[in-house]
N, C-alpha and C positions, 0 to 999 in steps of 0.2 A: 500395557503388557499383553502379550499374546495369550490366547486360551491354549492350554496344554492338556491333552488327555493321554495318559499312558495307557495305550490301548491293550496291549497283550505282550506276553513273553512267548517267543518261538525259539525253543532251545535256549541258547545263551544270549539271544538278541532281543532287545526291546523294540517294539513297533509303536511309534507315537503318531498322534494326529495333533496338529497345531494350526491355529489361525494366526497369521501374521505375514511379515515380509520376509521372503526367503533370503534376500540379500543380507539380512541382519542375523542369520543363523550361523553359529560357530559349529561347523561340521567339517570333516576332512574333505567331503565332496558335496557340492550342490549341483543339481541337475538343471540344465537350461532347456527350455522348450524352444529349440533352435529350428531354423529353416534349413533346407537341403544345401543352400549355398553358403551357409555359415556367415551370412553377411549382416547379421544384426537385424533388429526389427522392433516391434512394439512389445507391450506387455512385459512378461518375465524376461524375455530375451533383451529387450531394450534396457531394463533396469540393471541386469547383470553386466552388460557392457558399459553403461554409464558409471555405475559404482565401482566396477572392477578395473576400469581404466583401459587405455589403448593396448596394453600388452596382450589382452585376451584376443582382441581383433587381429593383432599382428600374427598370433599363433594360428588363428582360424584361417587367415589368408594363406599361410604356409600349407596347412592341411588341404585347403581348396574346396572342400565340400563333404557332404555326408548323405548317403542314400536314405530314403524314408525307411523307418524301422531299425535303423542302425544308430550308433553313438560313437563319439570320439571324445578324447580328453585333452584339456589344455590346463595350464596353470590358472590360478584364480586372481592374479593381479592384486588389487587393493581390497578384495573381499576378505571376510573372516575365514573363509574356506581355504584349503590348500590347493584344490583342483576344482575345475568345472567340467562336468560331463555334458556334452551337447548332444541331446537325443532328439531325433526327428520323428514326430508323430505324423500320421497321415492326415491329409485334408479330408474331412468327413464327406463321404459320398452315399452312405446308406448301403454299401455293398459288403458282403461277408469278409472280404479281404481287409476292410478297415480294422476290424477287431484283431486280426492276425498281426497286422503291421503295428498296431498300438501295443499289443502284448510284446512284440519283438523290441520295440523302442525301450520299454521298461526293462526287459530281460537283458538287453545289451548295455544299458546304463549300469545295471548291477554288475555285469561282467567287467566293464571298464573300471568300476570302483574296486572290484576284487584285484584287478591287475596292478593297481597302485597301492594295494594293501590297506585300503581305507578301513577305519573302524566305525565311521559314521557317514551317513549320506542323507541328504534332504531332497525330496522330490516336490515339484509343483504338480498340478494336474495337467499332464501333457495333452495337447491337442484340443483342449476345451475352450480356448480363447478364439483367436482369429481363424483357426483351422476348423471351427464349428462342430467339433465332436460333442454331442450332447453329454453333459457331465453325468447324468443319471445312468448312461450306458458306459461311459468311460471309467467311472470310479470303481465299479466291481472288477473290471479288467485289471486296473492298476493294483488294487489291493490283493487280488488273487495271484497275480504274477509275483509280487513281492513275497507273499506267504509261501508260495511254492518254492521260490529260491531259498528262502530261509529254512524251510522244512527239509531241504536236502541234507542239512547238517554240515555242509562243506562251505563255510563262509567266514571271512575275516570280520564281517560287520557285527558290531555290538549294539548299534543304534541305527534304526531306519525311521525317518520322519517323512510324513506328508505334511507340507506347509502350504495351507490354502489362504489366499489373500482375502477373499470375501466371506462373509458370514454364511451366505447361501451355499457356496462351495464346501465350506467346512461342515455345514449341516448335512449335505448329501453324503459326504464321506463318513460322518459320525454314525450314520445309520448302519454302516458296515462293520462296526466295532462293538465288542461286548459292552453292555451297559454297566458292568461292574468294574470298568477300567479306570475309574477315577482314583488318582494317587491318594486322595484323602480317605478313601474307603478301604485301602489295602491293596495287596498285589493283584495284578491282572491275571486272568487264566493263562495257563501254559498250554500253547497250541502245538507243541512239538510232536505230539502223538497223532495230530490230525492228518 
């Protein structure tokens, strides 16, 4: 069973951190760490296409591609989700625009989820696999972007999850959440006023 930490409440939305396999998460939307050609690949992208089946790739071919920092939506095929949002993170270069493009990928994924009126969304750690973005730098960008979106008060999302496959990645993200966020110890802090 995956580790689950109910991290915090932001308005009416719960922000959770999990360690596990994102393809096994029942959410309205799961986010794919896609490449710009939407041609499939390794890591999260490969798993989503393998488990979701050929209908996802067929829709990606129709869309044709997605610029870095943007996101597009397809059906979810055989996955537990209803939709897959394919978000394209930057290849890490150490330049200032990397952070801007990564933030944009998360923000656009959230916007695509809102467009399909999703109530729940699950994110992997975008850009930190084959694209080489150091997770210690990427995680704060991811969490901050989601918190800002939820803090706007204009969201259909009731549950946002970060689902990290490895214990190391989970631990990096865990440091960004309140320590009182364990469901066994009571409700998490409400950050809606932050």
